[in-house]
DRENVEXBA-900114 format. One line per 2 residues: number of its first residue (from 1); for each residue x, y, z of N, C-alpha, C. Coordinates in Angstrom, 1 decimal, decimal comma. Example, Ala and Ser with C-alpha at 12.3 -4.5 7.8 and 13.67 -1.06 7.14 Angstrom:
// residues 2
1) 13,2:-5,7:7,8:12,3:-4,5:7,8:13,2:-3,3:7,8 ~ 12,8:-2,2:7,1:13,7:-1,1:7,1:12,9:0,0:7,9
// end
This chain:
// residues 119
1) 2,8:-17,0:-1,0:2,7:-15,7:-2,1:3,2:-14,4:-1,6 ~ 4,0:-14,7:-0,5:4,2:-13,5:0,1:5,0:-12,2:-1,0
3) 6,0:-13,4:-2,1:6,8:-12,8:-2,8:6,1:-11,8:-4,1 ~ 4,7:-11,9:-4,5:4,0:-10,7:-5,0:4,2:-9,6:-4,5
5) 3,5:-9,2:-3,3:3,4:-7,6:-3,0:4,8:-6,9:-2,8 ~ 5,5:-8,1:-2,4:6,8:-7,5:-1,9:7,6:-7,0:-3,5
7) 7,5:-7,6:-4,5:8,0:-7,6:-5,5:7,5:-6,2:-6,6 ~ 5,5:-6,4:-6,0:5,3:-4,6:-6,5:6,2:-3,7:-6,0
9) 6,5:-3,9:-4,4:6,9:-2,7:-3,9:8,4:-2,2:-4,3 ~ 8,9:-3,4:-4,5:10,8:-3,7:-5,4:10,3:-2,6:-6,5
11) 9,2:-3,1:-7,5:9,3:-2,6:-9,0:8,9:-1,1:-8,9 ~ 8,2:-0,6:-7,8:7,8:0,6:-7,6:8,6:1,7:-7,3
13) 9,5:1,1:-6,6:10,5:1,8:-5,8:11,9:2,2:-7,3 ~ 11,8:0,8:-7,8:12,5:1,1:-9,1:12,4:1,8:-10,3
15) 10,9:1,9:-10,3:10,3:2,9:-11,3:10,4:4,4:-11,2 ~ 10,2:4,7:-9,7:10,1:5,9:-9,4:11,9:6,3:-9,4
17) 12,6:5,5:-8,2:14,2:6,2:-8,2:15,1:5,9:-9,3 ~ 15,1:4,7:-9,8:15,7:4,5:-10,7:15,9:5,4:-12,5
19) 14,5:5,4:-12,6:14,4:5,3:-13,9:14,4:7,1:-13,8 ~ 14,2:7,7:-12,7:13,8:8,9:-12,7:12,6:9,6:-13,5
21) 11,7:9,0:-13,6:10,7:9,1:-14,1:9,4:10,3:-13,1 ~ 9,3:11,4:-14,1:8,3:12,3:-13,8:7,7:12,8:-14,3
23) 6,4:13,0:-14,1:4,9:13,5:-14,3:4,5:14,8:-14,4 ~ 3,9:15,3:-15,2:3,5:16,9:-14,4:2,8:17,5:-13,3
25) 3,2:18,5:-13,0:2,7:19,3:-11,7:1,2:18,9:-11,5 ~ 0,1:19,1:-12,3:-1,0:18,7:-12,2:-1,6:17,8:-12,1
27) -0,9:16,2:-12,2:-1,3:15,1:-12,3:-0,8:14,5:-10,6 ~ 0,4:15,1:-10,4:1,2:14,8:-8,8:0,3:14,4:-7,4
29) -0,7:15,2:-7,7:-1,4:14,9:-6,3:-2,4:13,7:-6,4 ~ -2,8:13,2:-7,9:-3,1:12,2:-8,1:-2,5:10,9:-8,1
31) -1,3:10,7:-8,3:-0,5:10,1:-8,4:0,0:9,8:-6,7 ~ 0,0:10,5:-6,2:0,6:10,3:-5,0:-0,9:9,6:-4,2
33) -1,9:10,1:-4,4:-2,4:9,0:-3,8:-2,9:8,0:-4,3 ~ -2,9:7,7:-5,3:-2,6:6,4:-6,1:-1,6:5,4:-5,7
35) -0,6:6,1:-5,2:0,6:5,4:-4,6:0,7:5,0:-3,1 ~ -0,1:6,0:-2,7:-0,8:5,4:-1,1:-1,8:4,7:-1,1
37) -2,5:4,2:-2,1:-3,3:3,4:-2,3:-2,7:2,4:-2,6 ~ -1,8:2,0:-3,3:-1,2:1,0:-4,0:-0,2:0,3:-2,7
39) 0,3:1,4:-1,9:1,2:0,7:-0,8:0,2:0,4:0,2 ~ -1,2:0,9:0,4:-1,7:0,0:1,3:-2,3:-1,6:0,7
41) -2,5:-1,2:-0,4:-2,6:-2,9:-0,7:-1,5:-3,8:-0,7 ~ -0,1:-3,2:-1,0:0,8:-3,9:-0,8:1,0:-4,5:0,8
43) 1,2:-3,6:1,5:1,3:-3,9:3,3:-0,1:-4,6:3,4 ~ -1,1:-4,4:2,8:-2,2:-5,6:3,0:-1,9:-7,0:2,7
45) -1,4:-7,2:1,5:-1,0:-8,1:0,8:0,5:-9,3:1,7 ~ 1,2:-8,3:2,2:2,3:-8,7:3,0:1,6:-9,1:4,4
47) 0,7:-8,8:5,1:0,1:-8,8:6,2:-1,0:-10,3:6,0 ~ -1,6:-10,1:4,9:-2,2:-11,3:4,4:-1,3:-12,6:4,3
49) -0,1:-12,3:3,6:0,8:-13,6:3,4:1,2:-14,3:4,7 ~ 1,8:-13,0:5,9:2,2:-13,6:7,1:0,5:-14,1:8,1
51) -0,4:-14,0:7,7:-1,1:-14,8:8,4:-1,9:-15,9:7,9 ~ -1,3:-16,2:6,5:-1,9:-17,6:6,1:-3,2:-17,3:4,9
53) -3,5:-16,1:4,8:-4,8:-16,0:4,1:-4,4:-15,0:2,5 ~ -3,6:-14,9:2,1:-3,1:-14,4:0,7:-3,5:-14,7:-0,1
55) -4,5:-14,1:-1,2:-4,8:-14,9:-2,3:-4,0:-14,0:-3,4 ~ -3,6:-14,2:-4,8:-3,2:-13,3:-5,6:-4,4:-12,7:-6,5
57) -5,4:-13,3:-6,6:-6,4:-12,6:-7,3:-7,1:-11,6:-6,7 ~ -7,2:-12,0:-5,0:-7,4:-10,6:-4,4:-6,6:-9,5:-4,4
59) -5,2:-9,8:-4,2:-4,4:-8,7:-3,8:-4,5:-7,7:-5,8 ~ -4,3:-8,6:-6,5:-4,0:-8,1:-7,7:-5,4:-7,1:-7,9
61) -6,5:-7,6:-7,8:-7,8:-6,7:-8,4:-8,1:-5,8:-7,3 ~ -7,5:-5,6:-6,0:-7,6:-4,7:-4,8:-6,7:-3,7:-5,0
63) -5,3:-4,2:-5,6:-4,2:-3,2:-5,9:-4,7:-2,1:-6,8 ~ -5,5:-2,7:-8,2:-5,9:-2,2:-9,3:-7,0:-0,9:-9,1
65) -7,8:-2,0:-8,5:-9,5:-1,4:-7,9:-9,0:0,1:-7,0 ~ -8,0:-0,2:-6,2:-8,2:0,7:-5,1:-7,4:2,0:-5,1
67) -6,3:1,9:-6,5:-5,4:2,9:-6,7:-6,6:3,9:-7,9 ~ -7,2:3,0:-8,7:-7,8:3,7:-9,5:-8,8:4,4:-8,9
69) -9,4:3,9:-7,7:-10,6:4,3:-7,2:-10,3:5,5:-6,5 ~ -8,9:5,5:-5,9:-8,6:6,8:-5,1:-8,1:8,2:-6,2
71) -7,3:7,8:-7,1:-7,4:8,5:-8,0:-8,6:9,4:-8,6 ~ -9,2:8,6:-8,9:-10,8:9,2:-9,3:-11,6:9,8:-8,3
73) -11,6:9,8:-7,2:-12,3:10,4:-5,9:-11,6:11,6:-5,8 ~ -10,1:11,4:-5,9:-9,3:12,8:-5,7:-9,7:13,8:-7,0
75) -10,0:13,2:-8,3:-10,1:14,1:-9,7:-11,5:14,6:-9,4 ~ -12,5:13,9:-9,0:-13,7:13,7:-8,6:-14,4:15,3:-7,8
77) -13,1:15,4:-6,5:-13,5:16,4:-5,3:-12,6:17,4:-5,8 ~ -12,1:17,2:-6,9:-11,5:18,9:-7,4:-12,2:19,3:-8,6
79) -13,1:18,4:-8,8:-14,2:18,7:-9,8:-15,0:19,8:-9,4 ~ -15,7:18,8:-8,3:-17,0:19,7:-7,4:-16,5:20,6:-6,5
81) -15,0:20,9:-6,3:-14,7:21,7:-5,2:-14,5:21,4:-3,4 ~ -14,5:19,9:-3,4:-14,3:19,7:-2,1:-13,0:18,2:-2,2
83) -12,1:18,7:-1,3:-11,0:18,0:-1,0:-11,0:16,9:-0,1 ~ -11,5:16,0:-1,4:-11,6:14,5:-1,0:-10,2:13,9:-0,6
85) -8,9:14,7:-1,4:-7,7:14,0:-1,4:-7,4:14,0:0,0 ~ -7,8:15,0:0,8:-7,5:14,9:2,1:-7,7:13,8:2,9
87) -9,2:13,7:2,7:-9,7:12,7:3,5:-9,3:11,0:3,2 ~ -8,9:10,8:1,5:-8,6:9,8:1,6:-6,9:9,5:1,8
89) -6,1:10,7:2,0:-5,1:10,6:2,6:-4,6:9,9:4,2 ~ -5,9:10,6:5,0:-6,1:10,0:6,3:-6,5:8,8:6,4
91) -7,4:8,6:5,6:-8,0:6,9:5,7:-6,8:5,9:5,1 ~ -6,4:6,0:4,1:-5,2:5,1:3,5:-4,0:5,3:4,2
93) -3,6:6,4:5,1:-2,3:6,6:5,9:-2,9:5,6:7,4 ~ -3,9:5,7:8,0:-4,0:5,3:9,0:-4,1:3,6:8,4
95) -4,6:3,1:7,2:-4,6:1,6:7,3:-3,0:1,4:6,9 ~ -2,5:2,0:6,1:-1,2:1,6:6,1:-0,2:1,6:7,5
97) -0,3:2,4:8,4:0,2:2,4:9,3:-0,6:1,1:10,3 ~ -1,3:1,2:10,3:-2,1:-0,3:11,4:-1,7:-1,5:10,5
99) -1,7:-1,6:9,0:-0,7:-3,0:8,4:0,8:-3,1:8,5 ~ 1,3:-2,0:8,8:2,6:-2,1:9,3:2,7:-2,1:10,6
101) 2,1:-1,6:11,5:2,1:-2,0:13,2:1,7:-3,6:13,3 ~ 1,0:-4,4:12,8:0,6:-5,6:12,4:1,7:-6,5:11,7
103) 2,0:-6,1:10,8:3,4:-7,0:10,4:4,5:-6,9:11,4 ~ 4,9:-6,0:12,3:5,9:-5,4:12,9:5,4:-6,4:14,3
105) 4,5:-6,5:14,6:4,2:-7,1:15,8:3,9:-8,5:15,5 ~ 3,9:-9,0:14,3:3,4:-10,7:13,8:5,3:-10,9:14,0
107) 6,3:-10,2:13,4:7,8:-10,6:13,2:8,4:-10,4:14,5 ~ 7,9:-9,6:15,7:8,5:-9,5:16,7:7,9:-10,5:17,6
109) 6,7:-11,0:17,5:6,3:-12,1:18,3:6,6:-13,6:17,5 ~ 7,2:-13,3:16,2:7,9:-14,8:15,9:9,5:-14,6:16,5
111) 10,2:-13,6:16,4:11,3:-13,5:17,0:11,0:-13,6:18,6 ~ 10,4:-13,3:19,4:10,5:-13,9:20,8:10,2:-15,2:20,7
113) 9,2:-16,0:19,8:9,1:-17,6:20,3:10,4:-18,4:20,2 ~ 10,9:-17,8:18,8:12,3:-18,3:18,4:13,2:-18,5:19,3
115) 13,4:-17,1:19,7:14,6:-16,9:21,3:13,8:-17,6:22,3 ~ 12,8:-18,0:22,5:12,4:-19,0:23,8:13,0:-20,3:23,5
117) 12,6:-20,8:22,2:13,0:-22,1:21,7:14,1:-22,5:22,0 ~ 14,8:-21,4:21,7:16,2:-21,6:21,4:16,9:-21,8:22,8
119) 16,4:-21,2:23,9:17,2:-20,9:25,2:16,9:-22,4:26,2
// end
């Protein structure tokens, strides 16, 4: 069921780039963090699909909870004067890059195996 995370990614790009959707500037940092949390969930879902461990309910609940929690933590940080936004960006950014590197490694390994088999 690798299709669901990829479909979520395509829909997200459509909403942002095709519809030219805008938000008020005071909410931009919250949406950016929520989008990063969503990307983390999408790439984690793609990784889980490649590993044969993907479950739709885990993906959907993780996507919703992670995006809401990330935006809520950034808002809470603003309220108490602590820059939780930066901490969340670092943590989520690291996870996105980790998932992307594992996805890349999986595809490269599959391509290498396929080339050896064809030779």
